[in-house]
C-alpha positions as CSV (number, residue, x, y, z in Angstrom):
1,X,28.9,-12.9,1.6
2,X,25.9,-12.5,-0.5
3,X,23.3,-10.5,0.7
4,X,19.8,-9.3,0.1
5,X,18.7,-6.5,-2.4
6,X,15.2,-5.1,-1.4
7,X,13.6,-2.5,-3.0
8,X,9.8,-1.3,-3.4
9,X,7.6,0.3,-6.2
10,X,4.5,1.9,-5.2
11,X,1.5,2.7,-8.0
12,X,-1.6,4.8,-7.4
13,X,-4.5,3.9,-9.7
14,X,-8.0,5.1,-10.1
15,X,-10.9,3.2,-11.7
16,X,-12.4,5.0,-14.6
17,X,-15.1,4.3,-17.3
18,X,-13.9,3.0,-20.5
19,X,-15.8,2.7,-23.5
20,X,-13.9,-0.3,-26.0
21,X,-16.0,-1.5,-29.2
22,X,-19.1,0.1,-27.8
23,X,-19.4,-1.8,-24.4
24,X,-18.7,0.3,-20.9
25,X,-16.3,-0.7,-18.2
26,X,-14.5,0.1,-15.7
27,X,-10.4,-0.2,-15.8
28,X,-7.8,0.7,-13.7
29,X,-5.2,4.1,-14.6
30,X,-2.5,5.5,-12.9
31,X,-4.0,8.3,-10.8
32,X,-2.7,11.5,-12.1
33,X,-5.5,13.7,-10.5
34,X,-8.1,13.0,-7.7
35,X,-11.4,14.3,-6.3
36,X,-13.0,13.9,-3.2
37,X,-15.2,10.7,-3.0
38,X,-12.8,9.3,-5.2
39,X,-11.3,5.3,-4.5
40,X,-7.7,5.4,-4.9
41,X,-6.1,1.7,-4.8
42,X,-2.3,1.7,-4.1
43,X,-0.3,-1.3,-4.8
44,X,3.4,-1.7,-3.5
45,X,5.6,-4.2,-5.2
46,X,8.5,-5.8,-3.2
47,X,11.3,-7.5,-4.8
48,X,14.5,-8.9,-3.4
49,X,16.5,-9.3,-6.4
50,X,19.7,-10.8,-4.2
51,X,20.2,-13.9,-3.8
52,X,20.2,-14.2,0.1
53,X,16.6,-14.3,1.6
54,X,15.8,-10.7,3.2
55,X,14.6,-11.9,7.4
56,X,12.4,-9.9,9.7
57,X,11.1,-7.6,6.4
58,X,8.3,-5.5,7.7
59,X,6.8,-3.0,5.2
60,X,5.2,0.1,7.2
61,X,2.6,2.9,5.1
62,X,1.2,5.9,6.3
63,X,-2.5,6.5,5.1
64,X,-2.2,9.9,3.2
65,X,-3.3,12.6,4.6
66,X,-6.4,13.9,2.7
67,X,-7.7,10.2,2.5
68,X,-9.5,7.8,4.6
69,X,-8.4,4.0,4.8
70,X,-11.2,1.8,3.0
71,X,-11.8,-1.1,5.5
72,X,-11.0,-4.7,5.0
73,X,-8.9,-3.5,1.6
74,X,-5.3,-4.3,2.6
75,X,-3.9,-7.4,1.1
76,X,-0.8,-9.6,0.8
77,X,0.0,-13.1,0.2
78,X,2.2,-14.6,2.9
79,X,2.3,-11.7,5.1
80,X,0.5,-10.7,8.6
81,X,-1.4,-7.3,8.1
82,X,-2.2,-5.0,10.8
83,X,-3.1,-1.7,11.5
84,X,-2.4,1.9,13.6
85,X,-4.5,4.1,15.1
86,X,-1.9,6.1,16.6
87,X,0.7,7.1,13.8
88,X,2.6,4.0,14.1
89,X,3.1,3.7,17.7
90,X,1.1,0.3,17.9
91,X,0.0,-1.7,15.8
92,X,-2.9,-4.4,15.9
93,X,-5.2,-6.4,13.7
94,X,-8.0,-4.9,12.1
95,X,-11.4,-5.7,13.6
96,X,-15.1,-4.2,13.1
97,X,-14.9,-1.9,15.7
98,X,-12.4,0.3,14.3
99,X,-13.4,3.3,12.5
100,X,-12.0,3.4,9.0
101,X,-11.4,7.6,10.0
102,X,-8.9,6.5,12.7
103,X,-6.7,4.4,10.8
104,X,-3.2,6.2,10.3
105,X,-0.7,3.4,9.3
106,X,-0.8,0.0,8.0
107,X,1.8,-2.3,8.5
108,X,2.9,-5.9,6.3
109,X,4.9,-8.3,8.4
110,X,6.3,-10.6,5.8
111,X,8.9,-11.9,7.4
112,X,11.5,-13.7,5.3
113,X,11.5,-13.0,1.6
114,X,13.6,-15.2,-0.1
115,X,16.4,-14.5,-2.7
116,X,14.5,-13.6,-6.1
117,X,11.3,-13.0,-4.2
118,X,8.6,-10.7,-4.8
119,X,5.1,-9.4,-3.0
120,X,2.4,-7.6,-3.8
121,X,0.9,-5.5,-0.9
122,X,-2.3,-3.8,-1.5
123,X,-4.7,-0.9,0.4
124,X,-7.7,1.2,-0.8
125,X,-8.7,4.8,0.3
126,X,-11.1,6.9,-0.2
127,X,-10.2,10.7,-1.0
128,X,-11.6,13.0,1.4
129,X,-9.7,16.5,0.8
130,X,-10.3,19.1,-1.7
131,X,-6.6,19.0,-1.9
132,X,-6.5,15.5,-3.1
133,X,-4.4,15.8,-6.3
134,X,-1.6,15.7,-3.9
135,X,-2.2,12.2,-2.9
136,X,-1.1,11.1,-6.2
137,X,2.2,13.1,-6.3
138,X,3.1,12.2,-3.1
139,X,2.4,8.6,-3.1
140,X,3.3,7.7,-6.7
141,X,7.1,8.0,-4.9
142,X,8.1,5.4,-2.6
143,X,6.6,6.5,1.2
144,X,7.0,3.2,2.4
145,X,10.0,1.6,4.1
146,X,11.6,-1.2,5.2
147,X,12.3,-1.6,8.6
148,X,14.2,-4.5,10.6
149,X,16.2,-5.8,7.4
150,X,19.2,-8.6,8.0
151,X,21.1,-11.1,6.4
């Protein structure tokens, strides 16, 4: 029986000013260190390398301690995005009444991911902690998880 084989990879990046051929511009680099006030850009790559579709696929990811979610920054094609303000007990759509510092978790409901299918999920946070360097150490390893995975 063919089964799905879903894996995730997460990358945390920040923007730096780069000078190339005398022209300044911003580019994203893997975040090795973070200072309070810096914005981090997280990308979660979800891949089903199996032949069978993964059904009822959900990716949950907490907002890291020492950071505040950037409103409206969660993205991903072909999925429903929701937020939690109670550490994942309940999820709802993001709205204008939500305070950024109240967002504790993000959820992407992908539904079906066909065999060979990929999804790119994104979100941004603003570092607020003096110990913000731990954001890159903890979050460059996979911290999201897959739930409701069936075949």
